[in-house]
N, C-alpha and C positions, 0 to 999 in steps of 0.2 A: 409479520411473519419471519420465521429465526435468519432466515439469510441476512435480512435489513438486519437485524437488533446484533448480529454476530457483527457486521458491520461497524454498527456504532459502538460494538464493548473495545474493537482494535483503535476505532478514531480515539475514543476516549479514553485509551494508554496511550496513544499519539499524541492528542494534545496537551497530556496529564506534562509529557515528558517536552513539551516545548515549554511549557510553563518554566523548566530546571535551569535552562540554558540561556543563552546571551542570542543576540542577532551576529553576533563576531565569530564563539562558539556553532551557532550556526552555519553558515556559512564561509568557513573557513577550510580552504584546500585541508585534505588531511592526505597523504603519503602511501597510507596501508587503502585509502582507495582509492588508487589512483590521480591521487591531486583532487579528486571531486569530494563536492564537498556532502553533509546533514544535510540540507537545505536541498541539492539535487537528487537526495533520494530523496526526500519527500516529497519534490515538486514529482518525480515518477508515479507516488504510490496516489495522490493526488486527481495526476492529468490519466491516468488509466482510469481513472473512475470517471470521469470526465468524456472520455471518449464512451462509455459505456453510456452516461448518459443523452452523452448527442443522439447514440447509436436508438435511438424512438422514433426520433424522425423519420430517418432512411432502411429501417432494420440490416444494418451494414454496417457493421462494428469493424473499424478500422488501430489498433493500438498502436500503428508505427505513424499515425496523421497527430499524433502529439504536439498538441502548441510552444510546449518547449517553454513555456513561462519564464523568464529570467526571475521576474520578483517574486516569485514562489518558492525562489532557491533563499533570496537575501532576508527574506519577511518573514518570520516563522507568522506574527500576525493575520501575515494573508494567505499565508496556508490554512491557521484555525477557518477563519472565515470559509476560507473554497470549502473547510472540509465538513461545516454547521450546514452552507450551503446545502451540499452532495444529502448532507442527510437529510434536510426538511423535502429534496425532490423523489431520494428511494422513498422515503415515508408515505408518498403516496400514489406508487408507485405498481400498479399489475406486472410479477415478477414471470405468469406463462408464457411469453412474447416468444416467438423463434423469432431466429436473425443471421444473416448470414458474417461469418469470420471472414473479415481479407486481411491477408497476410504477405508479407515477402517470406518467402522459405528460404532465397540463397539472395546475397548480392548482387549479385552477376543475373540476373531474372531478371524481364522485362514487365514479367505478366504476376501482377498478383495470386496467390490462393485465395479459393472458397470454400469455408466448406460449416454446413448450419448447426448453429449451436442454441442456446435461449440464453432469456435472464436470468433467472437460477442458476444456470451453469458460468455463469461468466461472472454472476455477484461472486458466487465460492471461490473459483479460480481469483478473482481481485483479493477476498478475504487470504489468501494465502500466496496472493504474491504479498499482499502490506506483510503480511506476520514475517514471509524469506526479507524484506526488505528492514525492517524491524530486527531482525538478526543482526542484520552488516552494522545494523547504526549501532548495535547494544556492542559488536568487538568494536567498534573505532572507539567509544566512548569508555571502553575499559582500559583501553591501549591512550587513551590523549588527555581525558577527562574523565580520569580516575573517581574523582571526589563526588565526580554527580552519580546519585547513584539510580539508576533505574527499580520500575516494580518488578520482582522479583519474578513474574511470567511474558514481562517484555523480549519479545518477540519467538514465543516460545509456543510450538501448533499449539491445541488443543487435546489432542490426542497423543502427546507429545507428554504434556500434564498429566492428562489421565495415567499415561504410562511410567511413570515415575510417583504419581499416587499410590496408586500399586504395588508399587516393586520396594514403597518404604514404609507404607501401610504394611507389609508381609514381610517388610525384614532382610529381604531378599537384596542384595544390592551388589 
């Protein structure tokens, strides 16, 4: 399925990136990220996918119930293992399943809202969410670790890549 392949593509970019930095750089609090680390952003990405996978059992998806596993913030190898596990589970999953998305719309609310969604939609959301966080990581890398070069399309949405390619080929800048 194309959505699963797209997930693999962004995970491959992320894994390649993780191979270029040290665990110290990965876990270092960075002022540009409000003293969060690159590791926290990667953990956040992984845990959104984990929430999606866990929703298979109950057909209710709640991204608010992330585990916030500190090991994922500190150990880039653990992140790569988790991404490999997610890829393995996604490869064997049928994506047409209807699910209920549960979320807290306002912090003062006691009750969460529920809306209907499905696996395809949530995988697409997770891909965009991952690319968004990769873009944030890319900004932090350019400020704090400018000597480490990221892939040309790291953190860039496919529609933007296509748009830029069309403009460059048509020489409209």
